[in-house]
C-alpha positions in Angstrom: -69.5 -41.1 4.3 -67.3 -40.1 1.4 -67.2 -42.5 -1.5 -64.0 -44.3 -2.2 -63.2 -42.2 -5.5 -63.5 -39.1 -3.5 -61.5 -40.3 -0.6 -58.8 -41.5 -3.0 -58.7 -38.0 -4.5 -58.4 -36.4 -1.2 -55.3 -38.6 -0.3 -53.8 -37.8 -3.6 -54.3 -33.9 -2.7 -52.9 -34.4 0.5 -49.9 -36.3 -0.8 -49.3 -33.6 -3.8 -49.3 -30.8 -1.2 -46.9 -32.4 1.1 -44.7 -33.1 -1.7 -44.9 -29.4 -2.7 -44.0 -28.4 0.8 -41.0 -30.5 0.5 -39.7 -28.9 -2.7 -40.3 -25.5 -1.3 -38.2 -26.4 1.7 -35.6 -27.7 -0.6 -35.6 -24.5 -2.7 -35.3 -22.5 0.3 -32.5 -24.6 1.7 -30.7 -24.1 -1.5 -31.3 -20.6 -1.9 -30.0 -20.3 1.8 -26.7 -22.0 0.8 -26.2 -19.6 -2.1 -27.3 -16.3 -0.6 -26.1 -16.5 3.0 -22.3 -16.9 2.0 -23.0 -14.1 -0.8 -24.3 -11.8 2.1 -21.5 -12.8 4.4 -19.0 -12.1 1.6 -20.5 -8.9 0.7 -20.6 -7.7 4.4 -17.1 -8.7 4.7 -16.1 -6.9 1.6 -18.1 -3.7 2.5 -16.2 -3.7 5.9 -12.8 -4.1 4.1 -13.6 -1.4 1.6 -15.4 1.0 3.8 -13.7 0.9 7.1 -10.8 -1.5 7.4 -9.2 -0.1 4.3 -9.4 3.2 5.6 -8.0 2.4 8.9 -4.7 3.9 10.3 -2.1 6.1 8.3 1.0 4.1 6.8 4.3 6.2 7.0 6.5 5.2 3.9 10.2 6.0 4.5 12.5 6.9 1.6 16.3 7.7 2.3 17.3 9.9 -0.7 21.2 10.3 -1.7 22.6 12.8 -3.9 26.1 14.3 -4.5 24.1 17.6 -4.9 23.6 17.9 -1.3 26.1 19.6 1.1 27.0 18.8 4.6 24.5 21.6 5.7 21.8 19.8 3.8 22.7 16.2 4.9 19.9 14.7 7.2 17.1 17.2 6.5 13.7 15.4 7.1 10.8 16.2 4.7 7.0 15.2 5.3 5.0 14.8 2.2 1.2 14.3 2.7 -1.8 15.0 0.2 -5.5 14.5 -0.6 -7.4 15.0 2.6 -10.6 15.3 0.8 -12.3 16.4 3.9 -16.2 15.8 3.5 -19.1 14.6 5.5 -17.5 11.1 5.8 -14.3 12.4 7.1 -13.3 12.4 10.9 -11.6 15.0 12.8 -9.6 12.4 14.8 -7.9 11.4 11.7 -6.8 14.8 11.0 -5.5 15.0 14.8 -3.9 11.8 14.5 -2.1 12.8 11.1 -0.7 16.1 12.9 0.5 13.8 15.6 2.2 11.4 13.2 3.9 14.2 11.4 5.2 15.9 14.6 6.4 12.3 15.9 8.8 12.5 13.1 10.4 15.8 14.1 10.3 17.2 10.2 12.6 19.9 9.1 10.2 20.4 6.0 6.4 19.7 5.6 4.9 19.5 2.2 1.2 19.4 1.3 0.4 18.7 -2.4 -3.1 19.5 -2.7 -6.9 18.7 -2.3 -7.6 19.7 1.2 -11.5 20.0 1.2 -13.9 18.2 -1.5 -15.1 20.9 -3.9 -18.7 19.8 -3.2 -18.6 20.1 0.5 -19.4 23.2 2.4 -17.0 23.4 5.1 -18.5 25.2 8.3 -16.8 27.8 10.2 -16.1 25.6 13.0 -14.4 23.0 10.8 -12.4 25.8 9.1 -11.1 27.0 12.5 -10.4 23.2 13.5 -8.1 22.9 10.3 -6.2 26.2 11.1 -5.5 25.1 14.7 -4.4 21.5 13.8 -2.3 22.6 10.9 -0.8 25.4 13.0 0.2 22.7 15.4 2.5 21.0 12.8 5.9 21.2 14.0 8.9 22.0 11.7 12.4 23.6 11.7 12.7 25.3 8.2 9.2 25.6 6.6 5.9 24.5 5.5 4.9 24.5 1.9 1.9 23.7 -0.1 0.6 23.4 -3.8 -3.1 23.4 -4.6 -5.1 20.7 -6.1 -8.0 20.9 -8.7 -10.5 20.7 -5.8 -8.9 23.6 -3.8 -10.6 26.9 -3.8 -10.7 30.0 -1.5 -11.0 27.9 1.7 -7.6 26.2 0.8 -5.8 29.6 0.7 -7.4 30.7 3.9 -6.6 27.6 5.8 -3.0 27.2 4.6 -1.9 30.7 5.0 -3.4 31.0 8.3 -1.6 27.8 9.6 1.7 29.2 8.2 2.0 27.2 5.0 3.6 29.0 2.1 1.7 28.3 -1.0 3.9 27.9 -4.0 1.9 28.6 -7.1 4.5 28.7 -10.1 7.3 29.8 -8.1 10.9 28.9 -7.2 12.0 29.0 -3.7 15.3 28.7 -2.2 15.3 26.8 0.9 18.2 27.6 3.2 19.9 25.6 6.0 22.8 27.1 7.6 25.1 28.3 4.7 23.6 26.1 2.1 20.5 25.9 0.2 18.3 23.8 -2.3 15.5 24.6 -4.7 12.0 24.1 -4.2 9.6 24.7 -7.3 5.8 24.6 -7.3 4.2 23.8 -10.5 0.6 24.7 -10.6 -1.7 22.1 -12.6 -4.0 24.6 -14.2 -1.4 27.2 -15.5 2.1 25.6 -16.6 4.7 28.5 -16.7 7.6 26.5 -17.5 9.2 29.0 -19.5 9.5 31.8 -16.7 10.1 29.1 -14.1 13.1 27.6 -16.0 14.6 31.1 -16.2 14.4 31.5 -12.3 15.6 28.0 -11.6 19.2 26.6 -11.3 19.4 22.8 -12.1 23.1 22.6 -11.0 22.0 22.6 -7.5 19.6 19.9 -5.8 16.1 20.6 -6.9 12.7 19.5 -5.6 9.4 20.2 -7.6 6.0 19.8 -6.0 2.9 19.5 -8.2 -0.5 17.9 -7.5 -0.9 15.9 -10.6 1.6 13.4 -11.3 1.2 13.0 -14.9 2.9 16.5 -15.2 6.0 14.6 -14.5 7.5 14.1 -17.8 7.0 17.9 -18.6 8.7 18.7 -15.3 11.5 16.6 -16.2 12.0 17.8 -19.8 12.2 21.4 -18.3 13.9 21.0 -15.0 15.5 17.6 -14.7 14.7 17.9 -10.9 16.3 15.4 -8.6 12.9 14.6 -7.1 9.2 15.5 -7.8 6.5 15.1 -5.1 2.8 14.7 -6.2 -0.5 13.5 -5.0 -4.0 13.2 -6.7 -3.8 9.5 -7.7 -4.4 7.9 -4.2 -2.2 5.2 -5.6 -5.4 3.8 -7.1 -7.3 3.9 -3.9 -8.5 0.2 -4.5 -5.8 -2.1 -5.5 -6.0 -5.7 -6.3 -3.0 -8.3 -5.9 -1.4 -9.1 -9.3 -3.7 -6.5 -10.8 -2.8 -3.2 -9.4 -4.6 0.1 -9.0 -8.1 0.0 -10.0 -9.3 3.6 -10.0 -7.4 5.8 -12.4 -8.1 9.6 -12.8 -7.4 12.3 -15.3 -3.8 13.7 -14.3 -2.7 10.2 -12.9 -3.4 7.6 -15.6 0.3 7.2 -16.5 1.7 7.9 -13.1 -0.3 6.2 -10.4 1.9 4.2 -8.1 3.8 5.2 -5.0 7.3 5.5 -6.7 9.0 6.0 -10.3 12.2 6.7 -11.6 12.0 8.9 -14.9 15.5 9.3 -16.1 17.4 10.7 -13.3 14.4 12.2 -11.5 12.7 10.3 -8.7 8.9 10.7 -8.6 7.1 10.1 -5.3 3.4 10.0 -5.0 1.4 10.3 -2.0 -1.1 7.6 -1.4 -3.4 10.4 0.2 -5.2 10.5 3.4 -9.0 10.8 2.2 -10.9 9.3 -0.5 -12.4 10.6 -3.9 -15.7 9.7 -5.4 -16.1 6.5 -3.4 -15.3 6.4 0.3 -13.4 3.0 0.1 -10.0 1.6 0.0 -8.6 -1.8 -0.5 -4.9 -2.9 -0.1 -4.0 0.6 0.1 -4.2 2.4 3.5 -3.9 6.2 3.8 -0.3 7.2 4.0 2.2 10.0 4.1 6.0 10.0 2.8 8.7 10.5 5.1 11.9 11.5 3.1 15.6 11.9 4.5 18.0 13.9 2.5 21.4 11.9 2.5 24.7 13.5 1.1 26.4 11.1 -1.3 30.3 11.5 -1.7 31.5 11.8 -5.2 
């Protein structure tokens, strides 16, 4: 039979053990209240950034009025898309959906402003043929034109050329419609040839410049005073927060990153892109294309 002192010690130990279990249960409960909501918030945030933010393709419509446009050029429809950044995370279904959306607008002119395939991704022969087939299916009445981005190499030239896109590399193109034409200028980001392009261009007629990096806009405006510039590269910040704006700024789109600007008398439209760069995430900024209607403005 245990002595009274030993019995009291045993009872005290049991009470202390029970109190310890109660404290541990309280700690686990508090941790649960903290970490379970954090886990839920993290999961929701991941779904928003990784999947929901990348769902769908938004069509941004812009009517553009100019007294430089003739009756022949009135009503021309231009589709502008950019920055597909095809890689291991990309879906072929997205490309097919993109082509269907473009064709649904019945464009006269289709313009791509660079970064077709990520430079670090080794595209397969089957994927290359897929792109050529899909891009060949893009419908148009006047022409398809493109400018390369900093990620584009030989594969870009092969895909675009074989799908009937004309690559404008520091060149001036007259775009005819019936008896009238306007001027389309392609500016290469890597090798600006403003002096020679300026000699070839005629700023008295309606002028549209395409380039990849939007921060070229100030130099383009000072050299050509174009009516419109189409660019890509910025993805409009990719991740955008209310009242704060774009969160991801890259070299070449630190000054001009949003979807629309007016620089003197020039309108700058920046595509939000189809794919992503560095991080496969978007927030409050779905993939998008620009749909522009040219309108004659009476003097």
